[in-house]
KOLDOPA-727930 format. One record per residue: z, x, y of N, C-alpha, C in turn; residue in three letters. Coordinates in steps of 0.001 Angstrom, whole numbers, padded with zeros to 6 digits, always signed. Example, Ala and Ser with C-alpha at 12.3 -4.5 7.8 and 13.67 -1.06 7.14 Angstrom:
! KOLDOPA-727930
+007800+013190-005690+007800+012300-004500+007800+013200-003300Ala/+007080+012850-002250+007140+013670-001060+007870+012900+000030Ser/
! end
This chain:
! KOLDOPA-727930
+000000+000804-001184+000000+000000+000000+000000+000857+001261Met/+000446+002052+001148+000494+002943+002294-000904+003455+002672Leu/-001769+003657+001688-003117+004183+001953-003964+003186+002760Val/-004031+001907+002376-004827+000981+003195-004281+000843+004614Pro/-002994+000884+004768-002396+000782+006093-002746+001999+006945Leu/-002732+003175+006350-003086+004402+007071-004565+004398+007437Ala/-005392+003918+006537-006840+003841+006804-007119+002868+007957Leu/-006497+001712+007931-006695+000723+008991-006185+001257+010329Ala/-005055+001938+010343-004504+002502+011567-005417+003589+012118Thr/-005983+004401+011243-006915+005459+011670-008182+004882+012289Gly/-008724+003840+011678-009925+003195+012232-009641+002570+013591Leu/-008511+001928+013731-008159+001313+015006-007931+002363+016093Met/-007419+003522+015712-007180+004583+016684-008493+005166+017197Ala/-009517+005194+016335-010822+005764+016736-011714+004730+017429Met/-011395+003469+017373-012242+002409+017909-012618+002598+019380Ala/-011715+002980+020281-012113+003134+021687-013136+004249+021915Pro/-013302+005145+020975-014245+006245+021140-015634+005920+020582Gln/-015772+004796+019905-017072+004434+019349-018029+004061+020473Trp/-019261+004414+020296-020301+004068+021262-020864+002700+020871Val/-020901+001825+021826-021466+000500+021567-022969+000593+021796Ile/-023712+000289+020769-025167+000420+020826-025785-000968+020740Val/-026622-001287+021694-027383-002532+021653-028729-002257+021022Asp/-029172-003202+020242-030521-003090+019702-031514-003355+020826Leu/-032557-002566+020914-033533-002792+021986-034405-004020+021670Pro/-034270-005033+022476-035095-006229+022327-036206-006178+023367Tyr/-037396-006652+023009-038474-006636+024009-038171-007621+025133Pro/-038559-007239+026311-038355-008099+027474-039397-009216+027431Glu/-038955-010430+027456-039859-011573+027407-039559-012462+028598Val/-040606-012741+029349-040457-013687+030455-041529-014751+030306Ser/-041345-015854+030944-042281-016963+030823-043670-016615+031337Gly/-043752-015759+032346-045050-015413+032930-045914-014630+031955Ala/-045308-013809+031138-046088-012995+030211-046575-013793+029012Glu/-045846-014801+028615-046206-015541+027423-047045-016774+027720Thr/-047074-017223+028953-047836-018420+029287-049329-018117+029293Ala/-050097-018995+028670-051541-018809+028665-052129-019421+029938Ser/-053327-018964+030311-053953-019537+031507-054220-021035+031311Pro/-054350-021783+032388-054630-023213+032255-055941-023448+031494Pro/-056037-024601+030854-057209-024904+030025-058479-024904+030855Ile/-058446-025491+032054-059672-025552+032852-060169-024168+033248Asp/-059260-023216+033469-059682-021848+033795-060320-021180+032585Ala/-059767-021416+031399-060347-020824+030180-061691-021446+029863Arg/-061835-022751+030123-063123-023415+029888-064161-022913+030880Ile/-063772-022741+032144-064703-022214+033148-065177-020817+032766Ala/-064275-020007+032239-064653-018665+031790-065631-018728+030617Glu/-065423-019663+029689-066315-019810+028539-067710-020247+028980Ala/-067772-021162+029943-069076-021631+030453-069805-020499+031167Val/-069098-019725+031967-069700-018589+032677-070219-017547+031692Thr/-069444-017247+030662-069862-016278+029647-071099-016767+028909Thr/-071138-018060+028593-072294-018640+027902-073553-018541+028759Tyr/-073429-018859+030044-074596-018791+030939-075110-017363+031057Ala/-074187-016400+031136-074588-014991+031210-075290-014540+029936Arg/-074812-015008+028781-075414-014598+027506-076820-015163+027336Ser/-077103-016292+027971-078448-016877+027915-079385-016244+028933Arg/-078875-015349+029748-079702-014699+030763-079884-015547+032000Gly/-079055-016567+032171-079139-017439+033335-077774-017500+034019Gln/-077401-016435+034739-076087-016464+035385-075980-017636+036354Pro/-074794-018186+036450-074589-019344+037320-074673-018929+038780Leu/-075465-019651+039578-075572-019325+041003-074311-019769+041737Pro/-073600-018826+042281-072381-019155+043015-071327-019764+042114Gly/-070566-020689+042648-069522-021367+041861-069947-022811+041671Lys/-070375-023162+040458-070783-024550+040232-069571-025480+040202Pro/-069815-026747+040456-068743-027740+040465-068596-028329+039064Glu/-067390-028240+038510-067122-028783+037185-066323-030074+037350Met/-066898-031177+036877-066238-032475+036997-066167-033142+035627Thr/-065462-034240+035569-065330-035056+034350-064882-034237+033145Asp/-063921-033359+033340-063408-032549+032236-062556-033420+031331Leu/-062911-033467+030062-062158-034225+029060-061843-033299+027900Arg/-060564-033197+027563-060136-032347+026454-059455-033227+025418Val/-059961-033187+024199-059373-033931+023084-059227-032990+021910Glu/-057981-032640+021616-057656-031725+020519-058476-030449+020624Lys/-059458-030240+019750-060209-028988+019738-061574-029062+020391Gly/-061886-030148+021101-063176-030268+021777-062965-030598+023249Thr/-063948-030239+024045-063905-030539+025477-065318-030822+025952Ala/-065429-031633+026979-066730-031888+027590-066543-031918+029098Ser/-067618-031568+029800-067556-031566+031260-068953-031708+031824Leu/-069019-032064+033091-070288-032165+033808-070327-031001+034784Arg/-071382-030212+034709-071541-029007+035515-072624-029273+036559Leu/-072211-029406+037823-073168-029701+038897-073549-028412+039601Lys/-074849-028112+039566-075380-026943+040261-076352-027422+041333Met/-076860-026508+042123-077737-026888+043234-079002-027589+042749Ala/-079604-027101+041653-080895-027644+041212-080811-028591+040023Asp/-079672-028662+039329-079592-029529+038157-078127-029842+037820Arg/-077968-030806+036935-076654-031156+036412-076712-031060+034898Thr/-075725-030399+034303-075689-030240+032854-074412-030848+032301Glu/-074541-031401+031103-073373-031864+030359-073102-030813+029298Ile/-071885-030264+029311-071533-029151+028425-070444-029622+027463Val/-070655-029336+026175-069669-029660+025139-069144-028342+024584Val/-067817-028210+024536-067189-026977+024063-066328-027255+022836Leu/-066136-026224+022036-065326-026300+020826-064336-025144+020842Leu/-063083-025405+020464-062085-024344+020437-062077-023710+019046Arg/-062352-022401+019015-062380-021637+017771-061427-020463+017938Val/-060429-020356+017062-059430-019285+017131-058774-019214+018507Asn/-058422-020380+019042-057771-020501+020343-058625-019959+021488Asn/-059928-020022+021323-060879-019555+022331-061956-020630+022474Glu/-062321-020958+023706-063332-022007+023938-064732-021421+023855Trp/-065624-022133+023148-067029-021712+023033-067930-022912+023293Arg/-069054-022650+023955-069999-023729+024262-070743-024097+022988Val/-070696-025372+022655-071370-025875+021463-072737-026423+021827Leu/-072815-027108+022976-074062-027750+023375-074113-027863+024890Gln/-075307-027700+025438-075510-027835+026869-076775-028662+027098Ser/-076633-029810+027734-077765-030719+027942-078019-030895+029434Leu/-079294-030809+029830-079646-031034+031234-079743-032539+031442Val/-078998-033036+032393-078946-034473+032624-080162-034915+033430Glu/-080802-035975+032959-081936-036564+033670-083254-035835+033481Gly/-083316-034864+032589-084573-034134+032355-085454-034928+031395Ala/-086727-035028+031735-087683-035718+030873-088729-034728+030411Glu/-088960-034710+029116-089947-033780+028562-091025-034534+027866Tyr/
! end
């Protein structure tokens, strides 16, 4: 019975000299984890699509009638010379243009 008591007393005597170590946790704030708004990501996807087709958008086109339902979105893109209806699909949390139709065009 004397040995456990001596061991406990020795540990308690050394306790004030122990270094308290915190585990390093990554700093997380709401600004770093928040994703950009959906309309900004969709605008970026439309701009990237237009550039890939070799038809960069003139200036800043007006995007109206934005509708987002689960993994699909549609919008009306008004430019100086035409209006297009654009349908987008979300793939791997990234928006991609699925279809682009010129409104009022007759062929």
